[in-house]
NUKE-750577 format. One line per field, with one value per residue (C-alpha): residue number from 1; residue in one letter; x, y, z. Coordinates in steps of 0.5 Angstrom, whole numbers, plus 500, padded with zeros to 3 digits. Example, Ala and Ser with C-alpha at 12.3 -4.5 7.8 and 13.67 -1.06 7.14 Angstrom:
BEGIN
seq	[1 / 2]
type	[a / s]
east	[525 / 527]
north	[491 / 498]
up	[516 / 514]
***
This chain:
BEGIN
seq	[1 / 2 / 3 / 4 / 5 / 6 / 7 / 8 / 9 / 10 / 11 / 12 / 13 / 14 / 15 / 16 / 17 / 18 / 19 / 20 / 21 / 22 / 23 / 24 / 25 / 26 / 27 / 28 / 29 / 30 / 31 / 32 / 33 / 34 / 35 / 36 / 37 / 38 / 39 / 40 / 41 / 42 / 43 / 44 / 45 / 46 / 47 / 48 / 49 / 50 / 51 / 52 / 53 / 54 / 55 / 56 / 57 / 58 / 59 / 60 / 61 / 62 / 63 / 64 / 65 / 66 / 67 / 68 / 69 / 70 / 71 / 72 / 73 / 74 / 75 / 76 / 77 / 78 / 79 / 80 / 81 / 82 / 83 / 84 / 85 / 86 / 87 / 88 / 89 / 90 / 91 / 92 / 93 / 94 / 95 / 96 / 97 / 98 / 99 / 100 / 101 / 102 / 103 / 104 / 105 / 106 / 107 / 108 / 109 / 110 / 111 / 112 / 113 / 114 / 115 / 116 / 117 / 118 / 119 / 120 / 121 / 122 / 123 / 124 / 125 / 126 / 127 / 128 / 129 / 130 / 131 / 132 / 133 / 134 / 135 / 136 / 137 / 138 / 139 / 140 / 141 / 142 / 143 / 144 / 145 / 146 / 147 / 148 / 149 / 150 / 151 / 152 / 153 / 154 / 155 / 156 / 157 / 158 / 159 / 160 / 161 / 162 / 163 / 164 / 165 / 166 / 167 / 168 / 169 / 170 / 171 / 172 / 173 / 174 / 175 / 176 / 177 / 178 / 179 / 180 / 181 / 182 / 183 / 184 / 185 / 186 / 187 / 188 / 189 / 190 / 191 / 192 / 193 / 194 / 195 / 196 / 197 / 198 / 199 / 200 / 201 / 202 / 203 / 204 / 205 / 206 / 207 / 208 / 209 / 210 / 211 / 212 / 213 / 214 / 215 / 216 / 217 / 218 / 219 / 220 / 221 / 222 / 223 / 224 / 225 / 226 / 227 / 228 / 229 / 230 / 231 / 232 / 233 / 234 / 235 / 236 / 237 / 238 / 239 / 240 / 241 / 242 / 243 / 244 / 245 / 246 / 247 / 248 / 249 / 250 / 251 / 252 / 253 / 254 / 255 / 256 / 257 / 258 / 259 / 260 / 261 / 262 / 263 / 264 / 265 / 266 / 267 / 268 / 269 / 270 / 271 / 272 / 273 / 274 / 275 / 276 / 277 / 278 / 279 / 280 / 281 / 282 / 283 / 284 / 285 / 286 / 287 / 288 / 289 / 290 / 291 / 292 / 293 / 294 / 295 / 296 / 297 / 298 / 299 / 300 / 301 / 302 / 303 / 304 / 305 / 306 / 307 / 308 / 309 / 310 / 311 / 312 / 313 / 314 / 315 / 316]
type	[x / x / x / x / x / x / x / x / x / x / x / x / x / x / x / x / x / x / x / x / x / x / x / x / x / x / x / x / x / x / x / x / x / x / x / x / x / x / x / x / x / x / x / x / x / x / x / x / x / x / x / x / x / x / x / x / x / x / x / x / x / x / x / x / x / x / x / x / x / x / x / x / x / x / x / x / x / x / x / x / x / x / x / x / x / x / x / x / x / x / x / x / x / x / x / x / x / x / x / x / x / x / x / x / x / x / x / x / x / x / x / x / x / x / x / x / x / x / x / x / x / x / x / x / x / x / x / x / x / x / x / x / x / x / x / x / x / x / x / x / x / x / x / x / x / x / x / x / x / x / x / x / x / x / x / x / x / x / x / x / x / x / x / x / x / x / x / x / x / x / x / x / x / x / x / x / x / x / x / x / x / x / x / x / x / x / x / x / x / x / x / x / x / x / x / x / x / x / x / x / x / x / x / x / x / x / x / x / x / x / x / x / x / x / x / x / x / x / x / x / x / x / x / x / x / x / x / x / x / x / x / x / x / x / x / x / x / x / x / x / x / x / x / x / x / x / x / x / x / x / x / x / x / x / x / x / x / x / x / x / x / x / x / x / x / x / x / x / x / x / x / x / x / x / x / x / x / x / x / x / x / x / x / x / x / x / x / x / x / x / x / x / x / x / x / x / x / x / x / x / x / x / x / x / x / x / x / x / x / x / x / x / x / x / x / x]
east	[511 / 515 / 521 / 520 / 526 / 527 / 531 / 538 / 538 / 535 / 539 / 542 / 545 / 550 / 549 / 553 / 548 / 542 / 544 / 544 / 538 / 535 / 537 / 535 / 528 / 527 / 530 / 524 / 519 / 520 / 513 / 511 / 513 / 508 / 505 / 500 / 507 / 505 / 498 / 498 / 497 / 491 / 487 / 479 / 479 / 483 / 478 / 472 / 475 / 476 / 468 / 467 / 470 / 464 / 460 / 456 / 457 / 459 / 464 / 470 / 474 / 482 / 483 / 484 / 481 / 484 / 488 / 486 / 491 / 499 / 502 / 509 / 508 / 503 / 507 / 504 / 495 / 491 / 487 / 479 / 475 / 468 / 467 / 459 / 455 / 448 / 450 / 452 / 446 / 443 / 438 / 432 / 435 / 429 / 430 / 435 / 443 / 449 / 454 / 460 / 468 / 475 / 481 / 487 / 492 / 500 / 498 / 506 / 505 / 506 / 499 / 494 / 492 / 495 / 497 / 504 / 504 / 509 / 512 / 513 / 520 / 526 / 532 / 539 / 536 / 529 / 522 / 520 / 522 / 527 / 523 / 527 / 526 / 524 / 518 / 516 / 516 / 514 / 507 / 506 / 508 / 508 / 509 / 507 / 502 / 496 / 491 / 495 / 489 / 483 / 479 / 480 / 484 / 479 / 481 / 482 / 485 / 489 / 490 / 496 / 498 / 504 / 503 / 496 / 502 / 508 / 502 / 502 / 498 / 503 / 510 / 515 / 518 / 525 / 522 / 521 / 517 / 521 / 519 / 519 / 514 / 509 / 510 / 509 / 502 / 500 / 500 / 497 / 491 / 489 / 490 / 495 / 497 / 496 / 498 / 495 / 492 / 493 / 497 / 496 / 501 / 499 / 505 / 499 / 502 / 495 / 494 / 500 / 499 / 491 / 493 / 500 / 499 / 504 / 510 / 515 / 514 / 520 / 525 / 522 / 517 / 515 / 515 / 518 / 525 / 527 / 529 / 521 / 520 / 522 / 515 / 512 / 516 / 515 / 507 / 507 / 502 / 498 / 500 / 503 / 499 / 501 / 498 / 504 / 509 / 511 / 519 / 522 / 525 / 530 / 533 / 535 / 539 / 546 / 546 / 537 / 533 / 526 / 529 / 522 / 519 / 525 / 525 / 517 / 515 / 522 / 525 / 518 / 512 / 508 / 504 / 504 / 498 / 501 / 499 / 492 / 488 / 486 / 483 / 476 / 478 / 482 / 477 / 472 / 477 / 478 / 471 / 470 / 476 / 478 / 483 / 482 / 476 / 474 / 478 / 476 / 481 / 479 / 485 / 482 / 482 / 489 / 492 / 499 / 499 / 505 / 499 / 492 / 488 / 485 / 480 / 480 / 474 / 474 / 468 / 467]
north	[454 / 459 / 457 / 459 / 463 / 463 / 470 / 466 / 467 / 474 / 477 / 484 / 490 / 493 / 501 / 502 / 498 / 500 / 508 / 505 / 502 / 508 / 513 / 508 / 508 / 515 / 516 / 511 / 515 / 522 / 521 / 521 / 528 / 534 / 533 / 528 / 523 / 516 / 519 / 522 / 515 / 515 / 519 / 521 / 515 / 510 / 512 / 511 / 504 / 502 / 503 / 497 / 493 / 492 / 486 / 483 / 490 / 487 / 491 / 488 / 492 / 492 / 496 / 492 / 494 / 499 / 496 / 499 / 495 / 495 / 488 / 487 / 491 / 496 / 499 / 505 / 503 / 508 / 511 / 511 / 513 / 516 / 523 / 522 / 517 / 515 / 512 / 519 / 522 / 515 / 509 / 513 / 520 / 523 / 527 / 528 / 525 / 524 / 518 / 521 / 520 / 521 / 518 / 519 / 515 / 514 / 514 / 510 / 505 / 497 / 495 / 500 / 501 / 508 / 511 / 515 / 521 / 523 / 528 / 521 / 519 / 524 / 521 / 525 / 532 / 532 / 529 / 526 / 531 / 534 / 538 / 541 / 536 / 544 / 544 / 539 / 543 / 542 / 545 / 539 / 538 / 545 / 540 / 534 / 532 / 528 / 534 / 533 / 527 / 530 / 528 / 521 / 515 / 511 / 506 / 499 / 495 / 488 / 483 / 479 / 473 / 470 / 466 / 463 / 462 / 458 / 454 / 457 / 461 / 466 / 469 / 468 / 474 / 476 / 473 / 478 / 478 / 478 / 481 / 474 / 473 / 478 / 476 / 469 / 472 / 475 / 469 / 464 / 468 / 470 / 478 / 483 / 490 / 495 / 502 / 506 / 501 / 500 / 495 / 491 / 485 / 480 / 477 / 473 / 477 / 478 / 472 / 470 / 475 / 473 / 465 / 466 / 472 / 478 / 480 / 485 / 486 / 492 / 486 / 481 / 481 / 479 / 485 / 486 / 486 / 492 / 490 / 488 / 496 / 495 / 490 / 496 / 501 / 497 / 497 / 504 / 503 / 509 / 506 / 500 / 497 / 491 / 487 / 488 / 494 / 493 / 493 / 487 / 487 / 486 / 490 / 488 / 494 / 497 / 502 / 504 / 501 / 502 / 501 / 499 / 507 / 510 / 508 / 508 / 514 / 518 / 516 / 513 / 518 / 512 / 513 / 507 / 503 / 499 / 494 / 493 / 486 / 481 / 476 / 478 / 480 / 474 / 469 / 472 / 474 / 466 / 464 / 469 / 467 / 475 / 479 / 486 / 490 / 498 / 500 / 507 / 509 / 516 / 518 / 524 / 531 / 532 / 539 / 538 / 530 / 526 / 520 / 519 / 511 / 509 / 504 / 502 / 499 / 494 / 494 / 487]
up	[480 / 482 / 487 / 495 / 496 / 502 / 507 / 507 / 499 / 498 / 493 / 496 / 493 / 494 / 495 / 488 / 485 / 488 / 486 / 479 / 480 / 483 / 477 / 472 / 475 / 476 / 469 / 466 / 471 / 469 / 465 / 473 / 475 / 478 / 485 / 482 / 481 / 478 / 478 / 472 / 468 / 471 / 466 / 466 / 460 / 464 / 470 / 464 / 463 / 469 / 471 / 466 / 470 / 475 / 474 / 480 / 483 / 490 / 495 / 498 / 502 / 502 / 509 / 516 / 522 / 526 / 531 / 539 / 544 / 543 / 540 / 538 / 531 / 535 / 541 / 539 / 538 / 535 / 541 / 541 / 547 / 549 / 549 / 551 / 552 / 554 / 561 / 563 / 563 / 567 / 564 / 564 / 561 / 557 / 551 / 545 / 547 / 542 / 543 / 541 / 541 / 539 / 535 / 535 / 530 / 528 / 520 / 519 / 523 / 523 / 523 / 520 / 513 / 510 / 504 / 504 / 501 / 496 / 501 / 505 / 503 / 504 / 500 / 500 / 502 / 497 / 496 / 489 / 484 / 488 / 492 / 498 / 504 / 507 / 505 / 510 / 517 / 524 / 521 / 516 / 509 / 504 / 498 / 495 / 502 / 502 / 500 / 492 / 492 / 495 / 489 / 491 / 487 / 483 / 477 / 476 / 481 / 480 / 486 / 484 / 489 / 490 / 496 / 492 / 486 / 490 / 493 / 500 / 505 / 505 / 506 / 511 / 514 / 510 / 504 / 498 / 491 / 485 / 478 / 475 / 481 / 479 / 471 / 473 / 478 / 472 / 468 / 472 / 475 / 467 / 468 / 466 / 469 / 465 / 465 / 470 / 474 / 482 / 483 / 490 / 491 / 497 / 501 / 506 / 512 / 515 / 514 / 518 / 523 / 524 / 525 / 528 / 532 / 531 / 531 / 531 / 523 / 523 / 525 / 520 / 513 / 506 / 501 / 495 / 492 / 490 / 483 / 483 / 481 / 474 / 473 / 475 / 471 / 465 / 466 / 468 / 474 / 479 / 485 / 489 / 495 / 499 / 506 / 508 / 508 / 500 / 504 / 505 / 513 / 513 / 508 / 501 / 500 / 503 / 508 / 505 / 510 / 505 / 499 / 495 / 499 / 496 / 489 / 489 / 492 / 491 / 484 / 481 / 485 / 486 / 492 / 497 / 501 / 506 / 512 / 507 / 508 / 502 / 506 / 504 / 496 / 494 / 495 / 492 / 485 / 486 / 485 / 480 / 476 / 475 / 478 / 476 / 478 / 480 / 486 / 490 / 495 / 499 / 503 / 509 / 508 / 511 / 508 / 510 / 513 / 510 / 510 / 511 / 513 / 508 / 507 / 499 / 496 / 491 / 486 / 483]
***
């Protein structure tokens, strides 16, 4: 069993080491150019193969309920209000009426499940693939917006459960997932991550939040160590998702607050799914003895947006 790594023994990367890692991963991901980035690996043939993952027809959500009450990790929660409801017209009103509501949210918060588009990360004046950062203006993104995936993302999903590997309910804030953890989870779960897969990494953030309450996740959270992206480059995955926001806090890289976001989105062209929840899916996978499934991700049609709320569905 893998050893438990704590915040104090986290291997940090100097700015020079991070730069070397960035350049190496960008070179290895040169195949993932264009507006779809690493989704280029998700070919029609791989989508057809993913459909064969369905054995029972059971569907399971990978999203958390949208938060509408403020908390330490969500000071600007989503706003939901009714704009029409039956009591407006009196309890004895006759005829036809409609219940209606309005919804607004901060897409890139620290609580709600969402997908990051390739225009989300600006690094050294550019977006992924060297696209100018000036393509993102006050009116939205003119390049690499979430609308590049308006047909949705459908492929083979794989869940790697790192707390299960370590024999704990969750990773503590500040702990990180390494490439060795990912490889060991593959072996322990009897599954292999393949080219074009949608890789989901459980750190147990949602379970900890549910059982102990919310905390300031922007300051302390479990996530992937930047060097773990080498594993993703080896396998040429198409998408990365986690029940955290994929990055560890405090950051493992000198001078870069969100190194995994920079490496995954900017260098490798990977769409990221942040703040998912796997507490519904993991028990089903364990009971069925398999950790791969058909996965459907359908962002909203937001032509110039940098991301979208999302409710990924696993079909087993």
